[in-house]
C-alpha positions as CSV (number, residue, x, y, z in Angstrom):
1,X,-15.2,-34.9,-48.3
2,X,-13.2,-32.6,-50.6
3,X,-13.6,-28.9,-50.8
4,X,-12.6,-26.3,-53.5
5,X,-11.1,-23.1,-52.4
6,X,-10.4,-20.2,-54.7
7,X,-8.9,-16.7,-54.5
8,X,-9.4,-14.0,-57.1
9,X,-7.5,-10.7,-57.2
10,X,-5.8,-8.1,-59.5
11,X,-2.1,-7.3,-58.9
12,X,0.1,-4.5,-60.2
13,X,3.7,-5.5,-60.1
14,X,6.4,-3.0,-59.3
15,X,10.2,-3.5,-58.8
16,X,10.2,-6.8,-56.8
17,X,7.8,-9.7,-56.3
18,X,5.2,-9.5,-53.6
19,X,4.4,-12.6,-51.6
20,X,1.2,-14.2,-50.5
21,X,0.9,-17.0,-48.0
22,X,-2.5,-18.8,-47.5
23,X,-3.2,-20.6,-44.3
24,X,-6.1,-22.7,-43.1
25,X,-5.6,-22.3,-39.4
26,X,-1.8,-22.9,-39.0
27,X,-1.6,-25.2,-42.1
28,X,0.2,-23.5,-45.0
29,X,-1.7,-24.1,-48.2
30,X,0.5,-22.1,-50.6
31,X,3.4,-19.7,-50.7
32,X,3.2,-17.5,-53.8
33,X,5.8,-15.1,-55.3
34,X,4.0,-12.7,-57.7
35,X,6.5,-11.8,-60.5
36,X,4.1,-10.1,-63.0
37,X,0.9,-8.2,-63.3
38,X,-2.4,-10.0,-62.9
39,X,-4.9,-8.1,-65.0
40,X,-8.6,-8.2,-65.5
41,X,-10.3,-9.8,-68.5
42,X,-13.8,-8.9,-69.6
43,X,-15.5,-12.2,-70.5
44,X,-18.8,-11.8,-72.5
45,X,-21.7,-13.0,-70.6
46,X,-23.3,-16.1,-72.1
47,X,-25.9,-18.1,-70.1
48,X,-26.7,-20.4,-73.0
49,X,-25.0,-23.4,-71.3
50,X,-27.4,-23.2,-68.3
51,X,-30.2,-25.7,-68.4
52,X,-33.5,-24.1,-69.6
53,X,-35.1,-25.0,-66.3
54,X,-32.3,-23.7,-64.1
55,X,-33.5,-21.6,-61.2
56,X,-30.5,-19.3,-61.5
57,X,-31.4,-18.6,-65.1
58,X,-34.5,-16.7,-63.8
59,X,-32.3,-14.3,-61.9
60,X,-32.7,-10.6,-62.5
61,X,-28.9,-10.4,-62.6
62,X,-29.2,-11.3,-66.3
63,X,-31.1,-8.1,-67.0
64,X,-28.0,-6.0,-66.7
65,X,-25.0,-8.3,-66.8
66,X,-23.1,-7.9,-70.1
67,X,-19.8,-9.4,-69.2
68,X,-17.8,-10.8,-66.3
69,X,-14.7,-9.3,-64.9
70,X,-12.3,-12.0,-63.9
71,X,-8.5,-11.9,-63.2
72,X,-6.3,-13.5,-65.8
73,X,-4.9,-15.9,-63.2
74,X,-7.0,-17.5,-60.4
75,X,-5.7,-19.6,-57.5
76,X,-7.8,-22.7,-56.9
77,X,-7.1,-25.5,-54.5
78,X,-8.7,-28.9,-53.7
79,X,-8.5,-29.5,-50.0
80,X,-9.4,-32.3,-47.7
81,X,-12.2,-31.5,-45.2
82,X,-9.8,-32.2,-42.3
83,X,-7.8,-29.1,-43.1
84,X,-10.8,-26.9,-43.1
85,X,-11.3,-25.9,-39.4
86,X,-11.8,-22.4,-38.0
87,X,-10.2,-19.8,-40.3
88,X,-8.5,-18.8,-43.5
89,X,-5.7,-16.3,-43.3
90,X,-4.1,-14.5,-46.2
91,X,-0.8,-12.8,-45.4
92,X,0.7,-10.4,-48.0
93,X,4.3,-9.2,-47.8
94,X,4.6,-6.3,-50.2
95,X,7.3,-3.6,-49.5
96,X,7.7,-2.5,-53.1
97,X,7.5,1.2,-53.8
98,X,9.7,4.2,-54.8
99,X,9.1,5.8,-51.4
100,X,11.8,8.6,-50.9
101,X,11.8,11.5,-48.5
102,X,8.1,11.2,-47.8
103,X,7.0,10.9,-51.4
104,X,5.7,7.8,-53.3
105,X,4.5,7.7,-56.9
106,X,4.8,4.0,-57.7
107,X,4.1,0.8,-55.8
108,X,2.8,-2.8,-56.0
109,X,-0.9,-3.1,-55.3
110,X,-3.7,-5.6,-54.9
111,X,-7.4,-5.4,-55.5
112,X,-9.3,-8.5,-54.2
113,X,-12.4,-9.6,-56.1
114,X,-13.4,-12.5,-53.9
115,X,-12.8,-15.9,-52.3
116,X,-15.0,-19.0,-52.4
117,X,-15.2,-22.3,-50.5
118,X,-17.5,-25.1,-51.4
119,X,-17.7,-28.9,-51.3
120,X,-16.5,-30.4,-54.5
121,X,-19.9,-32.1,-55.0
122,X,-21.4,-28.7,-55.9
123,X,-19.2,-28.4,-58.9
124,X,-21.9,-30.4,-60.5
125,X,-24.3,-27.7,-61.8
126,X,-27.4,-29.8,-61.0
127,X,-26.3,-30.1,-57.3
128,X,-25.5,-26.4,-57.2
129,X,-29.0,-25.5,-58.6
130,X,-30.6,-27.9,-56.1
131,X,-29.2,-26.1,-53.1
132,X,-30.3,-22.8,-54.6
133,X,-33.9,-24.1,-55.0
134,X,-33.7,-25.6,-51.5
135,X,-32.7,-22.3,-49.8
136,X,-35.2,-20.2,-51.9
137,X,-38.0,-22.5,-50.9
138,X,-36.9,-22.4,-47.2
139,X,-37.1,-18.6,-47.2
140,X,-40.5,-18.6,-48.8
141,X,-41.8,-20.8,-46.0
142,X,-40.7,-18.4,-43.3
143,X,-43.4,-15.7,-43.2
144,X,-41.3,-12.9,-41.7
145,X,-38.0,-13.7,-43.5
146,X,-36.6,-10.3,-44.8
147,X,-37.1,-9.9,-48.5
148,X,-35.9,-6.3,-49.2
149,X,-33.1,-6.9,-49.9
150,X,-33.0,-10.6,-49.0
151,X,-29.4,-11.0,-49.9
152,X,-28.3,-8.4,-47.4
153,X,-29.8,-10.3,-44.5
154,X,-28.8,-13.8,-45.6
155,X,-25.3,-15.3,-45.5
156,X,-23.6,-15.4,-48.9
157,X,-22.5,-18.7,-50.5
158,X,-20.1,-19.9,-51.8
159,X,-18.2,-16.6,-51.4
160,X,-18.7,-14.1,-48.6
161,X,-17.3,-10.6,-49.0
162,X,-18.9,-8.7,-46.1
163,X,-17.9,-7.4,-42.7
164,X,-20.1,-7.3,-39.6
165,X,-20.2,-4.3,-37.3
166,X,-22.6,-3.6,-34.4
167,X,-24.3,-6.9,-35.1
168,X,-25.2,-6.3,-38.7
169,X,-23.5,-6.3,-42.1
170,X,-21.9,-3.1,-43.3
171,X,-24.0,-1.8,-46.2
172,X,-22.4,1.5,-47.3
173,X,-19.8,-0.1,-49.4
174,X,-17.2,2.6,-48.8
175,X,-16.0,1.6,-45.3
176,X,-12.3,0.7,-45.2
177,X,-13.3,-2.5,-43.4
178,X,-14.7,-3.8,-46.7
179,X,-11.8,-5.7,-48.2
180,X,-13.1,-6.3,-51.7
181,X,-12.7,-3.9,-54.7
182,X,-10.4,-1.6,-52.8
183,X,-6.8,-1.0,-54.0
184,X,-4.4,-2.0,-51.2
185,X,-0.6,-1.4,-51.1
186,X,2.0,-2.4,-48.5
187,X,2.0,-5.5,-46.4
188,X,-1.2,-6.6,-44.7
189,X,-3.1,-9.7,-43.7
190,X,-6.8,-10.7,-43.7
191,X,-8.5,-13.4,-41.7
192,X,-11.9,-15.0,-42.5
193,X,-13.9,-17.3,-40.2
194,X,-14.9,-20.8,-41.4
195,X,-18.3,-21.6,-40.1
196,X,-20.7,-24.6,-40.2
197,X,-24.0,-23.6,-41.7
198,X,-26.6,-24.0,-39.0
199,X,-29.3,-25.2,-41.4
200,X,-27.3,-27.8,-43.3
201,X,-25.3,-30.2,-41.1
202,X,-21.7,-30.6,-42.2
203,X,-21.6,-27.8,-44.7
204,X,-18.6,-25.6,-44.0
205,X,-18.4,-22.2,-45.5
206,X,-16.7,-18.8,-45.3
207,X,-18.4,-16.5,-42.9
208,X,-18.2,-12.7,-42.9
209,X,-15.4,-11.0,-41.0
210,X,-16.5,-10.5,-37.4
211,X,-19.1,-13.3,-37.7
212,X,-19.1,-13.7,-34.0
213,X,-20.7,-10.3,-33.7
214,X,-23.6,-11.1,-36.1
215,X,-27.1,-11.1,-34.6
216,X,-29.8,-13.7,-35.3
217,X,-27.3,-16.2,-36.7
218,X,-29.8,-19.1,-36.2
219,X,-32.4,-17.3,-38.4
220,X,-30.2,-16.5,-41.4
221,X,-30.3,-18.8,-44.4
222,X,-27.9,-18.6,-47.4
223,X,-28.2,-16.6,-50.5
224,X,-26.7,-18.8,-53.3
225,X,-24.7,-16.7,-55.8
226,X,-26.1,-16.7,-59.3
227,X,-22.8,-15.4,-60.8
228,X,-20.3,-17.8,-59.2
229,X,-21.4,-20.6,-61.6
230,X,-20.4,-18.4,-64.5
231,X,-16.9,-17.8,-63.0
232,X,-16.6,-21.6,-62.4
233,X,-17.7,-22.3,-66.0
234,X,-15.1,-19.9,-67.3
235,X,-12.4,-21.6,-65.2
236,X,-13.6,-25.0,-66.5
237,X,-14.3,-26.2,-62.9
238,X,-18.1,-26.8,-63.0
239,X,-19.7,-29.8,-64.6
240,X,-22.5,-28.6,-66.8
241,X,-23.8,-31.9,-68.1
242,X,-25.6,-33.0,-65.0
243,X,-23.3,-36.0,-64.6
244,X,-21.6,-37.1,-61.4
245,X,-18.8,-34.6,-60.6
């Protein structure tokens, strides 16, 4: 089985290229020198391509979503399942600043928007919608499954952006442990677990950081993103014609 992995981030260039290395376990996937800015584009929101009966089309997200923020450049890879084992590591080497005598006013910086990992078969929109319906129905059939908010209890798919502390997901959104939508300078690395979804044999996915600490793993279903298909559509990755991907 083939998987699709993607990495989205903003980057502000200063002085010299920063470098990103992407590893799946110890397997180097890419070694990137960043020689220019990666800015954000605002893409007008247009759900007209979605099938009229698409479950995602009924999402309340559409009530307030006017446009999508997406980096001008996105890094996407097709990977064989044999490479996808226990972890993804992103190592950033970035020593570019005007630091002098204890002062710094300019530097290269990153702001990560997200990562995703999904079997290539789900780049067919019909298949993507089917897993959303499947998981929604499964939750409805569990009387005590948390519903307020359901997405905070469930695992996120195909992208996971959260961190676990004390057995639960961090919810305040301001903790430095949260790695998305924070400007980061200097050199650093991030590591994400790859897990097999307990309720769908063979489905590998990105887990939250510190997943091993998460309580009630066996009870948690997945919350299927209703915005990732829009990103995938903009990137011309998803098949919207309900044909075989």
